[in-house]
N, C-alpha and C positions, 0 to 999 in steps of 0.2 A: 337816417335811412335813405338811400337813394332812390327809393319808390317815391318817397315824399317830394322829391325833386322833379318827378314827372319824366324821368329819362327812359329810354327805351332800354331793353334787355340787352341791345348791342352796345349801346353806350356806357351802360354799367358795366359790361364785360371789359369793354376797352379801358374803363377808369381804373378797373380792378386787377386788369391783366389776367382775367379768366375767360372762358368761352361763353357764348351766349347760352350754350345748352346748361352750364354750370349755373348761370344767373337763374334760368327757368327752374331748375331743381331747387335751390334755395328759395326761390318764390313759391313755389309748390309746398316746400315745408313751413314757411311762413303761413301761408293760408290754412294748411292742416293745424299748427299749433295754435292759431289764433282764431279758428272756426270761422274763417271768411272766405269768400269766393271770387273776390276781385280786389284789384289795387286800392281803389278808393276805400273799401270797406277795410281793408286792411290798415292802411294808414290812420283811418278814423279810430280803430280798435286800439292800435298801438298807442295812440293819443290818449284814449280814454284810460288806458291801462297804465299811463304814465311811463311808457317805455320809449316814447317818442315825444319832444316838446311840441306843444301846439304852435302854430304860427298863425298870424293875424295877415290881413291882406297887405299889409305894409313891409311884413317881413320876408317875402318872398325874394327870392334871388332875382336880380335883373336878367332881363333876356341878354344872351351873350354866349360866351364861351362855356362848356361844361363845367369848368373848374370854379364858375361863379365870378370871375373876373371880368369886368367890362371893357371891351374894346373901344379905344379912342381913335 
């Protein structure tokens, strides 16, 4: 889930090739279906439900490119 990567709606849209508006509509639907009100709550709820794997502090992607690759 790209929400868990803390990407903006604009970044998510560019990555998926969809508009920012479409990203917002999908996020709204996630909130409704999971009964949440914000991104953090949505990610945590998805993890608790087993819809998204939990990440420990060392499992986060390194800062850098949106695709997770590290620039050298």
